[in-house]
N, C-alpha and C positions, 0 to 999 in steps of 0.2 A: 175356163181362169174364172175365179172367184165373184160374188156380187158383190162391189164395193160398199152397200146398205150393210150385209149380212156381217162384211169385215170390222165397218162400224160399229155396229150392235154388238158383236163380241169384246170387242176391246170397252168399250163402256161398262158393260156389267161387273167386269173387276172391279172397277173403280166406283160403282153406284155400292158395291156388296160391302166395301172400303170405308166407304164415306156413313151409310146404315152401322159402322160397326165402331167408327168415331163417334157418333152422334149417341148411339147405344151406352160408350163408355162414358160420354160427358153427361149424360143425365144420369147414370147410375151416380158417378162421380160426387154430381149435383146435392141429389137424392142423401145420400150418406153425408155431405156437408151439411146439410139442411138438419137430417136429425141428430148428427152430435151437437151441433147447434143451440138446437132447440133443448136436448135433453142440458147443455153446459147451464141454457141462460137458467132453465127451472132449478137446477142447483145453486145457483149464483142468489134466487130471490131467495131458495128455502135458507140457505146461510147468512144473508143479508137481512132477510125480513125483522125476524127476533129482536137481531140489534137497533134497527132503523125504527121498528117500533117504542121499544126501550128509549129511547133518545127523544122521539115526537112526546113520548107522553111525560117526559121528564122536565117538559117547557108547559107542562099544564097548568092554570089558574086555580084547580079546582083540591079538593080535600084527599082525595081517595086516588088509586092508580087506574084511571079508564082510559081505551084507548076506543075510537078517538077523544082529544079531550077539549073541554065544553068550551076551553078559552085557552090562552097561549099568556104566559108569562114567566119571569126569571126569578119569582119570589124563595121557591125552593134550592135554587144552587145560593141564595143569597143566605137562605135558613143555613144550609149546608156550613157556610162560612161562619155566620154568626152565631148559631146558635147549637152546631154538634159538637161539641168537643170530645165527646165519647165517642162519635165518627173519625174525629181526625186522630184522638189518640190511636184509634187501633190503626191509622190508617201509617202511623210513623210507626207503630210494633209490627207492619204487614212488611214495612220498607225494612227495619232493623232484620227482619227475618229472614225474608230474601235473598240482603244483600249480603249477613252474614255466611248462608246456607252457600251460594252461589260462590264467595270468596273460597270458602274451605271446598266447594265439591272442586272450582279450576286445578288447586293444587293438586287433589287426588286424582280426577280425569287426565289431566296432562300427565304424571308421574306413570297414569295405568296405559296410557297411549304411548308415550316412549316404549313402555317397556313390553307391550303387546302389538304394535300397530306393521315391524316388518317381520316378525313371526312365522314361518309356514306351518311351526308342529301341533300335533290336534292338542296337545294341553295349552296354548296359547289361545285356539278356540275357542278351547271349550271356557277360561278362564273370563275371555271377553264376551259370550254369551251371558257367563253368570252376571258381569258387570251390567250388560243390556238388558237385562230380563224384567225390571222395574219398565219397562217403556211396553212389553207386553203385559205385564201382570196389572187387574185392577187395583188402582189404587185403595179401593175399600180393602182387599185381601192384604193389601203393605200396611196399613194402618191400622188394622186388628193382629198382622202378627208384630211387627213394632209395639203395639198394645201389652200383648201377653207376652215379647220380651222383655218388657222393661219390669213387667209387675215379676216374672220371676228370679229378677236381677234384685229386685224388691228398690230400684234406683227412686220411684216414683213420676210424675210426672212435673214438666218445667219448664223451661223455656228451653233448657238445651235438648230436652227431649224432640221439641218442635225443631230445633237445627237441625239432630241427626235425620229424622223422619226426613224433611225438607231434603236432606244432601242426599238420601237415598233417591229420591225421584230425578231432581235435578242432573246430578253429578253424570247419568246415562247421557243427556242431551251433549254434556260437553265433549264427553270420550266420545260419542258418534262422530261428532264436527272433526274434533281436533285428530281422530285415526283418517277420517278421510285428507283432511290437509299434509298429516305425513305423510301417507300414499302416496301423492302427488309432489312431494319435494327429492329433487336430486340427487340421490346417494352421492354422486362426484363431488359435489360442494361440499359435504362432510369431510370426502375422502382429502378433500386439496386442503381444507382448513386444518386434517392431522398433518398432513405433510408435512404443512409449513412452522406445525410447532404445537399449536392452539390444544390447551389440556380440552377433555370434553366439555367440564363447564362453561370455558370460554367458548368453546365453539357453538354451545347451546346456546348462551347468552346473544353471541351476535350473529350468528347465522340460521340457526334451526329454529328460533324464539321468534323474530323478526317475520319471517315467512309463514309460520303458522299460525302468528298473531290473529287475523283475520278467521280460522277458523273455531279460533280458543271465545272470539267474541260474541261470535254468529251462537257457538253452542249456549254461553255466559248468560245470551241476552234471553234466548229460548226460555233457557232453567229458569232464571230471573224471574222472567213472566208465567213460567207456569207455578213455579212456588208462591207467588205472590198472589194469587186467585185460586189455590188450591185450597177446597173444604175439607175433602173426606180424610186426609192425613191430618189437618189441623180438628179435625173434632175428635179424632180416637186419641192424639198427643199433647193437646191443650191443656191447662189448667185452669182455675176463677182469674189468676191473674192475667194470663196469656189469649186472652180474646182477640184475632188479629179482624183484620176487617173482611173477609169474606162472609167469619162467621159471626161477626155483626149484623151486616147483613141479612145473614138470612134469617137469624132472629127477629130484626126490624118485620120482613114480612111473612115469615111464620105468626108472629104476634098481633101486627098492627096495620101490614100495606102501605107501610108509609112512604111517601112519593120521595122523599130525599134518598131511599135508595134506589130510584131510579136517575135521582141528580149526579150520588155516587155513581154510578154506570155509565152518564153520563161522561163523564168526568176522565175517567177511566178509558173509556173507548178510544176521547179525545187521546188521551195522553198514551196510549199504545199505536196507533195512527201514527203520530209525531214519532216516537221512538223507533216506529217500522223506517221511515222513510228515512231517519238519524242513520240507522244501522247500515241498511241498504247501501247510503253513500258512502258510508264508513267501511263495513265488512264485508259488505254484497251477501248479505244473508240466503238469498234465493241460489247461490251457485255456492252453498255448502251443505243449506238441506234436501239436496235434490237424492 
């Protein structure tokens, strides 16, 4: 007959091994989560810290860009509003440029997405890759190549060349988000509309467009913001009469380190945060850029 003590010891050994394995997995999982959390925190600090420093510096009471500020005041925001007509003019020009480029990009990108989204042929994927190539190419190369193209064409530089250049960098964002929305669209809805006698234009206006509108809006918002603060393309394609806000700020910082540049940055940061919250509520940007 077996010894009861030996049976009890043999039965508890597997349980002890399982408990040790569970503790090991839990410790490994905790270590992994701690490491990922630490890396995420470092990344967040590196991303947010420059913006936070600029915003804090914009409230300095001094006459130069210095961190930490010797004191705090809203004087530079008041100077931005009362004594900076050139910055306000550049801001309005940037709004006009980004708005015009975004509207024209919506027309072209939506048309391209409708033509390419549901096609699986090799030529369609090639054409789509060409349309999306500005997302991968350096904007410095895009600006220089467009400048050379306009010089060869003999068209010179103007507000129109700026619009064309900004369309080249904003349309891919709208194409990408619109294509993503179209890929999630149920084809049966269009088949039902066609079976009920709707023309292709009527089906697009009443079925397709309302369903893909959030994707279009998300891409348009991203493209607008990218166009508004773009420096490189504007640097190559603007003339003396078309100095947009990013270029004006560049010249201010390069020449005199004027604190108004930090005040402009503070306004832009606040406006961007507000617009992001509004667009997330209306269009769900995060759902369309994954």
